[in-house]
N, C-alpha and C positions, 0 to 999 in steps of 0.2 A: 741578642738580648733586646727586648723592647724598652721603650722609655719608662714603662711602669716598673719593670725590674730594676732599672737604674735608679729610680726614685727609692725603691726598697733598699738598695745598696747604700745610698746617701743617708737614709734614715738610720740604718744599722751603724754606719760609720759615725754619724753625729751622736748617737746614743752612747757608743763605746767611748768616744772622746769626752763626753760629759761625765760618764762614769769614772773615767780615769782622772779627770780634773777634780772631781768631788771627793773620791775615796782614796786615791793614792797618797801615801805618807800622812795619813790622818793621825796615827799614833793613838794616844789615850785621851786626847783632848777633843772628843767627839762633840761635846756640847758647845764648844767654842768654834771649832773649825768648820763643822758642817753648815751652820747657819750663814757664816760669812761667805763660804764658797758657794752656797746655794743662791745667795743674793747676787754674787758676781756672775754665776752662770745665767741666772734669769735676766740680768742686765744685758749679757751678751745675746741672749735669744731675742729680747726686745729690740736691741739696737740692730742686730742682723736682720730681723724681720722688717723693721721700718726702712732701713737703707736698701735692702734688696727689693722690696715691694715698690718703693718710690722710684728707684732707678729703672726697674723694668717698665713701669708705666711711663716714665719720662722718655726712655728710649723708644717706646712704642709711639708716643705722641710726635716726637721729633723725627721718627723713622731713621734714626742714626745710632749705631751701637758703640760709638766712641765718645758719647756725651754722657755726663752725669749731672744730677741736680746741683752739684757744687758750682757749676758754671754760672748759676744765678747769683753768686756772690754771698750766699748765706754763711759759709764757713768764715769768710773774711769779715762779715758783719758781726758774727759771734765774737771773734777775736777783738774787733774794735770795741764792742760793748764791754768786754772784760778789761781791756786796756784803759778805756775811758773811766770806768768806775775806780780802778786802782789809781790812775793818774790824778783824778779830781778828789776822790773821797778817801783814798787809802785802802790798803788791804784789810784793815780791821773794821771797815764800814759794814753796817747791817745789810747793805746791798750785796755783799759777798757771801752771806749765809745761803745754804744750799737751796732752801725752798724759794726765797725771794729772788735769788739769782736765776733759778730755773724759770720761774714765771716771767721775770723781766726779760730774759733772753728770748724765750719763746714768743712773748708778746711783741717785742720790738722786731723780731724777724718776720712775724706775720704782718705787722703794720707796714714794714718796708715792702714786703711782697704784694700786699694789697695796693699800695701806692704805685708800685711798678706796673701791676696789671691794669690799674685804672688809667695810668698814663698811656700804656700800650694799646689798650682796647678802646680808648676814648673816641677815636675817629674810625673805628671799625677796620683798623689796619691789622690784618690777621696773619702776617708773615711771622711765623714762630721764630725764625732765625734773627729777626730784628730784636725780639725779646731777649734772646740769648746774648746778642751783642751788647744790649743795655746792661745785662747782668755782668758781663765781663768788665765793662767800663766801671760800673759801681764797685765790683769786687776789687779791681785795681786801686780805685780811690780809697776804699776802706783799708786795704793793706798798707797803702802809703801813709794814711793817717795813723794807723796803729804803729807802724815803724817809727814815725816821728815822735810819738809820745813815749815809746819804749826807750828812745835815746835820752829822754829828759828825766825819767823817773829814777827813784832810788834803786841802787843795784839789788838790794834785798827784795824789793817789790817787783823788780824786773824778773827775778827768779820765779815769783808766783805767776806772773804773766806767762812765762815760758812753760810752767807746769800746766797751765790752762790750754796751751796750744797742742798738747798731746792727749789723746784719748786714754782714759784710765778706768778700769773696772774694779779697782781695789777698795775704793771708798764711796761707793754709790749708796745713797741714803734710801732706806726702805720706803719712806713716804713718797719719794720721787718715783720709785718703781711703780707704786700703785697709781699715781697720777698719769704716768706715761702709759701704763697698761690701758687705762680708761680711754685716753686720747687715741691710741693706736687701734683699739677695738672699734671705737666710733668711726674712725676713718675706714676701717675694713668693711664695716656694715654699710657705710655710705657708698663706697666704691662698688659694692656688690650690685648696686642699681645699674652700673655702667659696665659690668664685667663682660656682658654679651657683646659689647662693641669693640673690645680690645683686639680681637683677632682681625676685625675689619680695619681698625685704625692702623694696624701694622702695614697695611697695603698702601698707605699714603692718603693725603687729603682728597685728591680727586676721586680715587676709587671709593673711599668711604662715603663721600657725598653722593656719588652715583648709585651706591648701594642703599641709600636712604638714611644714612646717619646724619643727625643734626650736629655737624662737626664742631662748629664754634661753641655751641652750648656744652657739648660733652668735654671738649678740650679745656675750656675755662675751669670747669669743676674738677677735672682730674688734676690740673695744675695746682689748684688750691690744696688738694689732698697731698700732693707731692711735697709742697712747701711745709705743711703741718708735720708730716712724717719726718722730713729732714730736720726741721727745727727741733722737734722733740728728741731725736737721736743725738743731735749735736749738743743740745743743752744738757742732756742726761750724762754723757760720758766724754764729750769733746769731739773735735773734727777728725774724721777718718776719710780723707778725700777719695782715695782710689778703691775703697772696698766695694762699692756698688758696681763700678766698672768691671772689676775683676770677677765677682761672683756671677753677675748676669751673663757676661760673655762666656764664662765657663759653662754655665747652665745651658746656653744655646748650643754649645759644641757637644756637651756630654749627653744631654737629654735628647737633642736632635728632633725637636718637634716645634710646630708653630703655635700649638694650643697653649694659650696663656694660663689656663688653669693649672696645667702641669709645670709650666715654666715658673710660675710664682712659687709653687711648692719647692721645686728644685732649687731655685735661687735662694730661698730662705734656708734650706738645708745646707747648701754649699756655704752660705754666709755663716751659719753656726759652726760648720766644720772649720772654716778659716779663722774665726774669732777664738773658739775654744782651743783649736790646735795651735794657733799662734800664741795664745796665752800660756799654754803648756810649754812651748819652746822658750818663751820669755822667762818663765819661772824655773823650769827644770834644766834647761840647757844654757841660757844666757845669764841666769842668776839676777834677773831684774836690772841688767845693765843698760837695757834700752826699752822704751815703751813699746807696747804692741802696735801702736799706730805707725811707728817707724818701720816695723817688719812688714805690716800690711801695705804701706805706701811704697816700700821698696819693691815688693813683688808686684803690686798693682801698677806702679809706674813703669817697671820693666815691661809688663804685659801691654800697657798702653802704647809704648814705643813700638812693640811688635805689631800691634793692630794698625798703627799709623803706617809702618813700612809695608804691611800686607795690603792696606787700602791703596797706598801709593803704587805698589806693583800692579794691582788690579787695574788702576786707571791708565797706567802706562802701556798696557797691553792692547 
């Protein structure tokens, strides 16, 4: 079976899971249940699209399939923002309202990324792995600051911080859905200008330059798009660290092609399958006893260890 046929299978599977999530056990409360489930499914589609799209681009830029945009420290920064707001202003602050919190979180993550890029590219130092190292350092710093404040705040407000640390699709606001859609569509339109370079970028920096790609120009702009997409997805539902790593690597293995046009579609469909299927497991099997991000991170973390062992075995041969 060719990769196009496999994309059809993924499309059918994702559609079936969406149908099961929306219509199973609706009962007689159609007017109440369907809109809520519809918003939840749409939030999953948006989140899965943003994370899969950004992770695939990020792995193409870094030419490394075991990296995710989370390594830039954005998840840790998001938790630092939430913890700092509750620590200083309290959980009843207007800064915790959905719209203000969303805009503030996305804005601060974008400002941090802009400062990081400006610091990194200031002297034309173009080693992408140095940027990743800076992201790890700042991510560790943000996590340490968050942990320190969490030990000092009121136990009731600590529970609110903990809730923010897990992704949730149950209470996503409709107006945030609209705003996130606009931002993701704008990013997709902007990336379409550079889509023709993705297949070449996957060959590595030297090959891309030799084939006529303005590498530094393209990479800088793609990194900005990656940050926007991850910021929007994280601020919308919360951090899901290993989702991108999981779905993109499964897409590479299942679709078995180097063409990014098909890989993007496949990664998005697999992401939808993972999120909707995971939410079905959380609701129907586990009875909401654990958040979906725990399930995704458990599977993704295990797969990450497998990839590390696989790469280690490859290098040892």
